[in-house]
BAFI-3210 file (N, C-alpha, C; in Angstrom, 3 decimals, decimal comma, padded with zeros to 6 digits):
// residues 85
n [1|2|3|4|5|6|7|8|9|10|11|12|13|14|15|16|17|18|19|20|21|22|23|24|25|26|27|28|29|30|31|32|33|34|35|36|37|38|39|40|41|42|43|44|45|46|47|48|49|50|51|52|53|54|55|56|57|58|59|60|61|62|63|64|65|66|67|68|69|70|71|72|73|74|75|76|77|78|79|80|81|82|83|84|85]
n.u [-001,053|-004,775|-007,570|-010,578|-014,234|-017,057|-019,981|-022,948|-023,849|-025,144|-027,028|-027,232|-025,589|-023,777|-020,423|-017,888|-014,760|-011,236|-008,306|-004,911|-001,401|000,638|003,274|002,208|001,264|002,920|002,900|003,260|001,561|-000,992|-002,400|-003,161|-004,274|-006,615|-007,480|-007,867|-005,686|-003,991|-001,148|000,838|001,920|004,441|003,009|000,490|-002,906|-004,203|-006,797|-008,604|-008,654|-010,265|-012,739|-013,723|-014,452|-016,143|-018,334|-019,240|-019,845|-021,379|-023,686|-023,982|-022,403|-019,132|-015,670|-012,436|-008,890|-006,405|-003,781|-003,263|-002,542|-000,354|001,128|000,643|-002,373|-005,620|-008,461|-011,858|-015,253|-018,086|-021,986|-025,172|-027,728|-030,228|-030,137|-031,285|-030,421]
n.v [-034,291|-034,680|-032,582|-032,439|-030,429|-029,244|-027,267|-024,862|-021,586|-018,723|-017,565|-019,926|-020,598|-023,422|-024,465|-026,114|-027,346|-029,141|-029,031|-029,399|-030,574|-029,849|-029,271|-026,777|-024,286|-022,522|-018,919|-017,760|-019,943|-019,684|-017,921|-018,759|-021,076|-022,607|-022,165|-023,141|-025,575|-025,007|-026,006|-027,993|-030,579|-032,686|-034,455|-033,837|-032,783|-030,540|-029,490|-030,659|-028,948|-026,984|-027,613|-028,315|-025,951|-024,908|-026,423|-026,130|-023,168|-023,512|-023,792|-022,194|-021,369|-020,729|-021,105|-021,797|-020,933|-021,149|-020,013|-022,674|-022,031|-022,763|-024,242|-025,268|-026,226|-025,056|-025,866|-024,343|-024,702|-023,209|-023,231|-022,698|-022,730|-023,575|-025,310|-027,170|-030,720]
n.w [-027,746|-027,884|-028,080|-027,753|-028,181|-027,002|-027,818|-026,480|-027,182|-025,749|-027,599|-028,930|-030,606|-032,386|-031,303|-032,315|-031,379|-031,985|-030,632|-030,269|-029,088|-030,213|-032,751|-034,141|-036,159|-038,483|-039,008|-041,641|-042,721|-041,681|-042,450|-045,389|-045,227|-045,329|-048,289|-051,099|-052,438|-051,442|-049,358|-047,006|-046,857|-048,667|-050,278|-050,353|-051,040|-050,787|-050,331|-048,471|-046,224|-047,239|-048,542|-046,097|-044,935|-047,234|-046,703|-044,014|-044,106|-045,793|-044,542|-042,981|-041,430|-039,533|-039,851|-038,427|-037,766|-034,957|-033,002|-030,136|-027,049|-024,465|-026,640|-030,265|-031,453|-032,399|-033,942|-035,078|-035,418|-036,092|-036,017|-037,126|-034,422|-034,631|-037,007|-039,450|-041,078]
ca.u [-002,661|-006,160|-008,769|-012,325|-014,993|-018,439|-021,049|-024,042|-023,513|-026,220|-026,944|-027,688|-024,950|-023,167|-019,168|-017,111|-013,207|-010,099|-007,062|-003,853|-000,434|001,674|004,369|001,581|001,057|003,676|001,959|002,414|000,232|-002,107|-003,161|-003,834|-004,277|-008,194|-007,159|-007,841|-004,466|-002,411|-000,491|002,180|002,566|005,122|002,054|-000,809|-003,404|-005,013|-008,178|-009,250|-009,468|-011,340|-013,937|-014,263|-014,641|-017,002|-019,378|-019,293|-020,351|-022,555|-024,884|-024,366|-021,037|-017,585|-014,865|-011,310|-007,781|-005,375|-002,743|-003,361|-001,755|000,976|001,933|-000,321|-003,697|-006,749|-009,542|-012,928|-016,320|-019,513|-023,156|-026,416|-028,861|-031,637|-029,880|-031,788|-030,058]
ca.v [-034,787|-033,835|-032,225|-032,037|-029,791|-028,480|-025,988|-024,228|-020,623|-017,917|-016,757|-020,773|-020,949|-024,614|-024,545|-027,403|-026,954|-029,598|-028,713|-030,311|-029,915|-030,200|-028,059|-025,372|-024,007|-021,149|-017,723|-017,674|-021,028|-019,589|-017,212|-019,385|-022,683|-022,663|-022,004|-024,639|-026,056|-024,858|-027,833|-028,312|-031,731|-033,060|-035,130|-033,131|-032,145|-029,072|-029,879|-031,063|-027,874|-025,912|-028,234|-028,622|-024,739|-024,895|-027,469|-025,521|-022,096|-023,591|-024,589|-020,854|-021,612|-020,442|-022,204|-020,566|-021,462|-020,257|-020,664|-023,057|-021,760|-022,689|-024,752|-026,457|-025,750|-025,396|-025,751|-024,197|-024,114|-022,496|-023,228|-022,068|-023,656|-024,001|-025,828|-028,741|-030,960]
ca.w [-026,401|-028,305|-027,000|-028,632|-027,044|-028,351|-026,631|-027,533|-026,843|-025,174|-028,757|-029,673|-031,862|-031,812|-031,259|-032,161|-031,379|-031,910|-030,390|-030,152|-028,638|-031,416|-033,018|-034,364|-037,440|-038,963|-039,493|-043,068|-043,399|-041,320|-043,652|-046,758|-044,523|-046,066|-049,544|-052,403|-053,287|-050,310|-048,599|-046,322|-047,036|-049,977|-051,224|-050,430|-052,270|-050,619|-050,448|-047,028|-044,997|-048,103|-048,389|-045,054|-044,782|-047,908|-046,436|-043,088|-044,429|-046,737|-043,815|-041,980|-040,268|-039,905|-039,524|-038,419|-037,116|-034,530|-032,078|-028,902|-026,186|-024,745|-028,049|-030,777|-033,203|-032,567|-035,320|-034,894|-036,237|-035,785|-036,599|-036,124|-033,228|-035,451|-038,402|-040,201|-041,974]
c.u [-003,690|-006,799|-009,896|-013,130|-016,102|-019,059|-021,732|-023,698|-024,889|-026,923|-027,960|-026,856|-024,100|-021,840|-018,276|-015,782|-012,732|-009,208|-006,224|-002,447|000,728|002,638|003,618|002,071|001,401|002,415|001,779|001,356|-000,814|-003,209|-003,812|-003,750|-005,851|-008,245|-006,903|-006,483|-003,568|-002,124|000,940|002,897|003,172|003,955|000,685|-001,194|-003,763|-005,822|-009,117|-009,740|-010,440|-012,475|-014,637|-014,862|-015,734|-018,236|-020,118|-020,264|-021,454|-024,408|-024,805|-023,429|-019,953|-016,776|-013,219|-010,007|-007,453|-004,503|-003,166|-002,854|-001,388|002,018|000,668|-001,135|-004,807|-007,746|-011,076|-014,134|-017,650|-020,645|-024,188|-027,442|-029,806|-031,403|-030,551|-031,160|-030,990]
c.v [-034,168|-033,517|-031,788|-031,319|-029,341|-027,941|-025,530|-022,961|-020,070|-017,762|-018,175|-021,484|-021,891|-024,285|-025,841|-027,206|-028,880|-029,104|-029,656|-029,110|-029,674|-029,024|-026,752|-025,152|-022,654|-019,638|-017,744|-018,817|-020,714|-018,595|-017,555|-021,005|-023,033|-022,281|-022,752|-024,782|-025,872|-026,307|-027,091|-029,670|-032,082|-033,624|-034,755|-032,549|-030,597|-028,738|-029,963|-029,973|-026,783|-026,158|-028,184|-026,977|-024,225|-025,295|-026,648|-023,900|-022,009|-023,913|-023,016|-020,901|-020,603|-021,152|-021,471|-022,065|-020,974|-021,418|-021,395|-022,938|-022,254|-023,080|-025,541|-025,449|-025,715|-024,893|-025,451|-023,935|-023,823|-023,184|-022,813|-023,097|-024,481|-024,872|-027,368|-029,391|-032,282]
c.w [-027,691|-028,084|-028,011|-027,968|-028,323|-026,996|-027,149|-026,431|-026,559|-026,474|-029,763|-030,397|-031,361|-032,322|-031,232|-032,105|-031,230|-031,622|-030,178|-029,486|-029,345|-031,605|-033,715|-035,877|-037,936|-039,323|-040,859|-043,410|-042,668|-042,129|-044,850|-046,211|-045,369|-047,248|-050,354|-052,836|-052,352|-049,625|-047,927|-046,281|-048,459|-050,945|-050,705|-051,518|-052,180|-050,713|-049,405|-046,947|-045,835|-048,443|-046,872|-044,827|-045,889|-047,013|-044,917|-043,124|-045,323|-045,848|-042,800|-041,108|-040,428|-039,293|-039,038|-037,395|-036,322|-033,376|-030,904|-027,767|-024,909|-026,285|-028,519|-031,593|-032,453|-033,689|-034,507|-035,642|-035,750|-036,610|-036,593|-035,734|-034,160|-036,801|-038,588|-040,837|-042,839]
res [m|l|r|l|a|s|e|i|r|d|n|g|v|v|v|v|s|v|a|d|t|g|t|g|i|g|p|q|d|i|e|r|i|f|h|p|l|s|t|t|k|a|d|g|m|g|m|g|l|s|i|c|r|s|i|v|e|g|h|g|g|q|m|s|v|g|a|n|k|p|e|g|t|i|f|e|f|t|l|p|g|d|l|t|l]
***
């Protein structure tokens, strides 16, 4: 199952999360998942999440990953509420 959510916190920060109930990401991969050229796929380039994080941080936000209890993974990014594109 895949769950998408968004909210605006009291401080005006916009939070977007994407969670699944799959097998999850191992602790050894959590540490390096956003590093360029880091991949767990045989044919992966390891650039996608690194590029995503750079874009989010370039707009004053943050991107993170963690366990979605009791199973799966949750990715979350935040952006300032006063962001203009």
